[in-house]
N, C-alpha and C positions, 0 to 999 in steps of 0.2 A: 322505736325509741320510746320507752315508757315515760310519762310525765308525772312525777310524784305529786300527790295531792291535787290532781287535776280532774276531779270527778265532774266539774262543771263543763269540761270540754266535750263530754258525750251528749250534751243537750243542744248543740248547735253545729252548723257546718258552713262552709264557704262555697261560693260559686266562682270558679276560675274564669278569667276573661279570654275570649277568643280574639282573633284579629278583627278589628272594626270593619264591618262591611263584608267580611268573608266567613261569617259564622256557619253558613251552609255549604262551604266548599272545603270540607275536611280532607277529602281525598287529594285535592290539589295542594293545599297548604302543608299536608303531611310530607309531601315529596321533598321540598327543600329542607324542612326541619329534620327529617330522618337522614337526609344526605349529610347535613352538618354533623350530626351525631356520629355517623359512620366514619366520616373523615377525621373527626376528633379522636375517636377511639383508635382507629388504624394508625394515625400519625403519631400519637403519644406512645402507644404500645411499641411501635417501630423504634422510636427514639430510645425508650427504656431497654429494649432488646439489644440494640446496637451497643449502648453504653455498657450493659452488663456482659455481653459476649466478647467484647474487644478489650483485652487487658490494657492496651496502650491508652485507652480512654478513661481509665480509672484515675483521673486527675480531678482536682477541685472543680474546675469549670464544667466538666461533663457530669460529675456527680450532682452538682447543683441543677444542671439541665435535666437530669433524670428526676430530681425532686420536683421540678416545675411540671414535668409531664405527669407525675403522680397527682399533683394538685389539680391539674387540668382534667384528668380522668375523674377525680373525685367531684369536681364542680359539675362536669357533664352528667355523672351518675346521679347527682343530687337533683338536678332539674328534669332529668329524663322521665321519671314516672308520670308526673302531672302533665308534661308536654305531650307525651304519647297518649295519655287519656283524653286530652282536649283535641289534639289535631288528628290523631289516628282513629280513636274510638268515639269521638264526639261526646265524651263524658266530662262534664264541667263541675260536678259536685265533688267536694273533698271534705272529709271529716276534720274537725278542729285539731284533734291529737295528731293526725297525719300531717296536717298543715304546719303545726308547731314543730314537729320533728323535721320536716323538710326545711323549714327556714333555719333551724339550727345547723343542719349540714351544709346548706348553701352558704351561710355566713361564715361557718368554720373553714370550709375549703377556700372561700374567697380571701379570708385573712391569711390562711396558709400560703396561698399564691403570692400575696403581697409581701409576706415575710421572706419567701424564697427569692423574690425579685430583689429585695434588700440584700440578702446574702450574696446574690450574684453581683450586685453593685459593689459590695465589699470585696468580693473576689477580684473583680476587674481593677479596683483601686489598689489593692495589694500587688497585683501582677504588674501594674504600670509604675507604681511608686517605689516598690521594693522587690524588683525581679529576682535578686540574688537570694532573698530570704523567703521567697514565695512558698517553696515546698516545706520549709520549716515552720512557717506560720500557719498555713492551712493544711494541717496533717489530717489523715483519715479519721483519727479519733476526734479531732475538733469538729470536723464536718458532721460526723454522727451526732455529736453533742448539739450542734446547731440545729440539725434536723429534728431531734427530740424536743428541743426547746421550742421550736416553731410550732410543732403539733400540740404540745402541752399548753402553750400560751393561748392558742386559738380556742382549743376545746374548753379550757377552764373559764375563759372570759365569756363564752357563749352559753355555757350550761344554764345560767340563771334565766335566760331569755324565755324559753318555752315554759318554765315553771311559773314565772311572773305573768306571762300571758294567760295561763290557765286560771288565774285568780281574777281576771277581768270579766266584765259582763258584755255580751254581744247580742245582737239581734239573732233570733233563731236561724235566719238565713241572711248572710252578708255577702255582697259582691266585691271581689277583689279587683284590682286594676289590670292584672295580667295573668298569665297561665301558670304561675308558680307562686309560692308564698315567700315573702320577705318581710322582715320585722316592721319597717315603717308603714308598709301598706296594710298589714294586719292591725297595727296599733291605731291607725286613724279610724277604724270601724268600731272601736270600743265605746260603750255607753257609760263607762265609769272612768274615774280619774286615771290618767296615764302618766302622772308626774314622775313616779319612780321608774317606770319602764322607759320613758323618754330620756330621763337622766342617765340611766344605765346604758341605753343604746348610744347616746352621745359620747359617754365616757369610753365605751368600747371602740367606737368609730375613731375618736381622736387619738386614743392610746395605741391603736393598731395601724389602720390605714393612714391616718393623718401623720403619725410619727414616722411610719415607714417611708411615706412620700418625702417628708422633710429630710430624712437621713439619706435617701437615694439621691436627692438633689444635692445635698452636701458632698456626697461621694463623688458626684460628677463635677462639682466645683474643684475638688482636690485633683481629680483626674485631668481636668482641663488645665489647671495650673501646672501640673507636671508635664503634660504634653506640650504646652507652649514653651516650656523651658528647654525642650529638646532642640538642638541646633539644626539637625537635618530635617528638611521637609519630608523626605521619604520615610524617615523614622517616625515623624509625627503622624503621617497618614497611616502607617502600619499600626501604631499604637491605638489610634482612634478607631481604626477599622475593626479591632477586636471587640469594640463596644457597640457596634451598629445593631447587631441582633438583639442585644439586651435593651437598647434604647427603644427599638421597635416593640418589644414585648411590654415594656413599661408604658408606652403610649397606648398600646392596644388595651391594656388593663385599666389605666387610670383615666383616660379621656372620657369614655362613656360613664365611668363610675362617678367622677366629679360632677358631670352634667346631671346624672340621675339623682345624685344626692341633693343637689341644689333644687331640683324640681320637687323632690319629696319634702324638703325643709320649707320651701317658700310657696308651695301650692302648685297644683296641676291644672286648675280650671282655665287658665289663660292660654294654655297650649292644646292643640288638637290631640286626641287620644292616640293617634297613630305615631306621633312624635315620641310620646312617652313609651309606647310599646317598642319602637325601634331602638331607642337608647337602652332599654332594659335587655333586649335580645342581643344587642351589640356587646354589652358588658358580660353577660353570662354565656353566650354561645360563640362569639367570635374568637376570643383569646385561645380557648382550647383547640379550635380548628386551625387558626392561623399561626400560632407559636411554632408547631412542628414544621410548617412550611417555611417560615422565616429562617429558622435555624438550619433547615436542610439546604436552603439556597445560599446562606451566608457563611456556613461552616463547612469547610472543605472536607474534613474528616467524616462528618455525618453524611454529606452529599455523596462521597465516594462509596461509603458502605451501603447506602440505599441503592445506588446504581449497580453495585455488585449483587445485591439481592434480586433486583429486577432483571439484570442481564448477566448472569454468572459466567456465561461462556465468552463474553466479550471483554471481561476485565480480569 
């Protein structure tokens, strides 16, 4: 990704952080990291393949699930290059332009995933509150429009970040806090004023992840209100059970994100380095790997299709 007007970016580079205390054990740390990426790619591609190939799954719930898998693949692909360089090749040096491009894609796909989780919450809300109008409200045309809006919003809001970072002054060599580039981590290393960058970063955070989290919470308040109004306990359990997978996905995504954001905003010096690293890895690596597993376990249609792929003669 070219950074317009970013000639300053060729004069400095960053040093990526390895796991504290394990800097010389690249061969061993590469094994779990690569395993996570392999599981993430296989799991999300499997989900997308099943949804695409089975016509009965071309419903809003599964189309949004496919979008979530696409976002997970994009997030994994965004962090993969520098992670492989650090843990597999032992190369910790990254150019400024490459770093700025990486943080653009990491934040873009992270916000896309957040927006898809919001769309999935809306889907569950409509399915439980207005089951008879569900198909007429969430038509295929509207789902495509939602997907386009999600991608456009994220890309447009994050495009200024690498451009503004290229106008800042940095030390010729600056050490980052972990093995990939994210905006707050790069920003703290600047030698010049970061008021505009910080303001924009905070605005993007609040208008995307912050707003999405509030709307997801509101959706579940409405869902809970509707579920509690159902007379039968069996029907209540059945309605709530359709939301379990989504709740797990939301918790997997937002729990480490909120913790990591608080650490970035209020300082990291009081916490050990490995705590910071663990939270950052949990946010960027765990959801793409665990989301397909959660949906495979909790969603009968997906689980049956996977079993048919693994054991075609038995089913």
